[in-house]
Structures are given as structure tokens and as C-alpha cells.
N, C-alpha and C positions, 0 to 999 in steps of 0.2 A: 558554694562549691556545686553541689548537687544537682540545686535548681539551673546555674549556668549550663554544666553538662546536658541537663534535659534541654535546655532551649537551642544550645549549639546543634544537638543530636538531631530536633524537630526541624527546625530552621534546614539542615542540610539533605535530610529525608525527602522535606517536600519539593526541594529540588529536584534530587534525584528522581522522585517519582515525574515532575515537568519533564526533564530531560528522555527519562528511558519506558515512561508507559503512556504519560497525556499525548503525546503524536500517534499511535497509533489506534486509540479512542476517539480521540477525534476524527479521523480517516472514516472511520465506519459512520460519523453522520457529515460529512462533506458533498454528498451529493441523495440527490431524490429519488425515492421508489420509482419513479418512471421513467429515469436513467439508467438504474440497475435490473431494470425490467427489459432495455430497448438490449444495454450493453449483452444479457445471459442469453438473448436469441444471435448474435453474432458466432458464426459458424468457427470465423476462425480464429478467434476466442477458443474457445469448446477446444477445437483442436488443439493448439497449442496448450489449454491446462493437459489432457488427456497425453500428450507428449513427456509434461512435464512428472506427469504422476505416475505414468508407466515406468519413464525412465529412471526416475528416484527408487520404482521399489526395485526393479530390474540391478539398479547397481547396490541399493541393501544387499541383494541377493551375491552378488558379485565378493564383496564385501564379506559377508559370511561366512564364502565360500574359501576365499582362501585369508584373510583376516583373525578364521580362528586356529588355524596352525602355527600363524605367525604368532598368533600371542601366546599360545602354549607356551614355543618353542622359547621365547622372550623371559616368560614366568618361571621357565622349571630349567634351562640350561645355560650352563657356563660358556663363553665361548669368546677369541678376540672381538673386541672393535662392537662387543654387545649394546655397551652404551651409544656409542655413535649411531649403532644402528634404530634406538628407539629415540633419538634424537633428531634424524633426519625422518622418520617416520611422522613426527609431530610437526614439521615443516611445514606443510598443508595450512597448517592454520592458522601461520605468521607469512607466509608470502603472499604478495599478490596476485590475487587468483587469474588476472590476465597473466601474470606471469605464468602460472600453472599450467595455461591454455597453452602458451609455447613450448614449455616445455614436453607436452603434452602431444604438442605437433611432431617437434625434432624428434620425438623416440620412436612414435607410433604410426609419423608421418609416411605417404606413400616412398617417399626418398629412401627414409631409414630403414636398418636392419629391421626391427618389429614389423615397421609397416610392411613391409616386402612379405614376411610371413604370413601376418593377418592376411595381406592382400590374396598369396596363396588358398586360404583357407576361406577364403569367398567372403574377408570381411575389408570396409572399408572407413577410415575416421575421419578422416577431413568432411563436414557438412553431413554427416549421418547420423541417426540414432545411436551406434556404435558409439562414435567418438563422444557423443555426450553423456552417455552410461561410464564410459571410463572415464572421461572429465568428474561427472559427478562422485565417482567412487573414490577419485586421487584427493580431490578437496572432504572428503565427512569420510574417510580408512579412519584417520586419527581418531575419533571419537568413539567407534566402536573397538577399536584394536587396546586402545588407552581403559575403557572401561571393564573388557573382559581382561586386561592382564592385570588387572588392579584383583578381582575376582578369585584368580588362580593365585595368585601371589598369599592373597590371604587365607587360601585354604591351604592346611596343613597336607605337609610330603605323608605321613602316617597313614592318608585312605589312600597312597595310591601300595603303597607297601604292603598295606592288608588286602589289596585286591590281587598284587600280585601273589603275596603267601596265599593265596585260596585257590593257586591256578589259572586265575584270570589272564586274560592276555593282555599288551597296550591297548590294543585297537578297542577291547572292550572296557578296560580302567578306564580310557578316556572318553567315549561316548555315553556309558552305562554311568561311571561315577562321577567324573572332573566337571565333565558339562551341566550335569542335573543337578549338582550340590552351585554352580556357580551361575545357573540358567537365570535368576536377578540378573547378574548385573551383565549377561548376553541380551538380555530384552533390552534393559538400558540403554545398550551402544547400539542396538538396531535403531533406537526409537528415535536418538539425537542423531544416527548416521542420516538415517531418513530425513528427518527433519531439516537438516544442515543441507543435504542433495537437490532436495525442489525446493529450497531456495537459491542455489546457487546461479553465479551470473556472468562473472568474468570469465571463467574457463569455458564456460559453456559457449559463452559468445562470440570467444576466440578459435575455440573448436568447430564449430556446427551454426554458424546464425540461422541455418536452416538443417532441419527441420525446425521451426521456432517453438522454442518453450515458452513457457507462460510468461517470465522474468523474461528472457528478450521480446516479445510480444508489447510488455507493459512500457518495457523502454523506447520500440519505436515508434509507438502511440504518442509516447512524448516528446520525441523528435519531431514527430512530423502533425502532429494536430497539437499538442499544447498539454499542459496541466488539467486545465479544467473539462475534456475532451477527455482525459485518463484517468480521470479518479473515479469515473464507475466502474471498471477495469481492473484499478488499485483494487477498489474498499470490495468486490466478487474474489478476488484473488486472495486477499487479506480474510475475509470467511470462509472460502475452501481451506486454503491450507493451515490454516489455526484451528478450523472445526476439526480436520480428519487427523492433527499434532496432538490437542488437546483431547481429543477420544481416545488417541493411543495413551498419553498421560495418565488420563482417569483411571483407562485399563490396567495400565502397568501397576498403578497406587494400588488401587483393589486387590489384583494378586498378592503382591507385596506384603499388602499389610495382611491378608490373607494365610499367605505363607509365613509371615516374621521374620520378616526381612526387611531394611531400609527400601524405601520408595524413591 
């Protein structure tokens, strides 16, 4: 019986590797070094990569700014419809991201109420870097908020009470006690959000086809030039974003190990 189970697990594990691992590895060996060298000199591609990296970083900072207090409220406060709000915050993970792009334009577009406010402040959403940042933040915020919320919920409320009993205020307790003690969850959430943001395509394409992000660039090349001509750009993008993400994950893992919490 044990042997039969081992065979079952082994076969399905191999199939899982073929489905979830090998396509990415195979991509890396699908083009020549000469093609990669030619692609890396393409100014349009480099600009698109720059747009993606900068937009993903800005969206992650936006999530940090507004998602941190929201995670605190959801983890520490009881209020009507809190469960509904938590579910709504997780919806961007499940809904088609082209639909997410339409939702963003409908709310932040030029004719919408929030769009008019942004216009007064000098911001435009459709076809701008601002729109790309908002789209990336919308689809990747659940990863950060969920991670930090879980960390705060695991933290006993006695720590806050002790801080208050020592005469410390709410701001001090939040920034000097709670956040440092949940730093692991916070950093992990930021890394996951950044990785999700930099890979976003559907919402970004709807909100702002230009300035072109790297994902939209690859799609445009695929549509106009075919898969063979697109492969060098896909490989480069795989290497660039993969390297940055893995580098952050390794740093996070070493940090987590040094602090003695789960990485």
C-alpha cells in the first residue's frame, strides 16, 4: 500500500513539475545569445522595462502607505460588515484583470467623480504612468494587506496594553511596537505585492496601453512579429524580473532566519 502511494505521489509530482516549472526553464533555452544581445539593445524594450520596474515600485509604496493602516483596522477593530470588506479587498485576486482595468477607469476616469478630483490635482489616469501605478496597486494590494493583517492578528493585544500603560500614545505604539514586531509579515507582503505588480498585464493594458510596460511590450511584439521574434524579449524579461524577485526573496529569507521567524 505504501509503495502504491509513493508511485502515485511520484507520478503526479512529475506531472506538476512539467506543468508548473519546466515551461519557464525551457523558455530560457529557447533563443540564442546573439538574439538576446540584439534585444537588450532595443531602446523601446528598455524603456518598457523601466516603466514596469518604476511603476511596480511606486505602486508598492502606495500600498504600503494606505494598506498598512487598513490592515491594522481589519486586524484590531470590530465593526459592521468587516467580513464583507475583507472579502471585497481580496476580490482583485479572483476577478479577470481586464475587468479590474475597466473598474479603475470607471471610478478614476476623466468623467468620474474621483477622476475629476485627480484632474484638479493635476493627475490623469487613462494612458498615463499614474493609471499604471493605480492599476498595479489595485491588483497587488491584497497580498500585502493579507500578509500584514495576519501578522497583526497573531500578535497578542497585551503588547499594546503594556505600551499604553507605560504612557505611550497610539502613534508610538503603532509605529514603534506593532509594526517592528510584524516586520516579517510586512516585508513579505511588500515582496509579493511588488512581484504581482511588475507582472500585471490585463488591468494595465486597459488603463494605459502607453506608456508601454514590459508586459504590454511583449504582447505587442507577439501580435505583430510572432512568437519567434518575441522569444528574446520574453527571455530577457523573465531573467530581469525573476532575478529581482529571487534576490528580494533570498534577502528576505536570510533576514527571517537571522530574526528567528518564518521566511
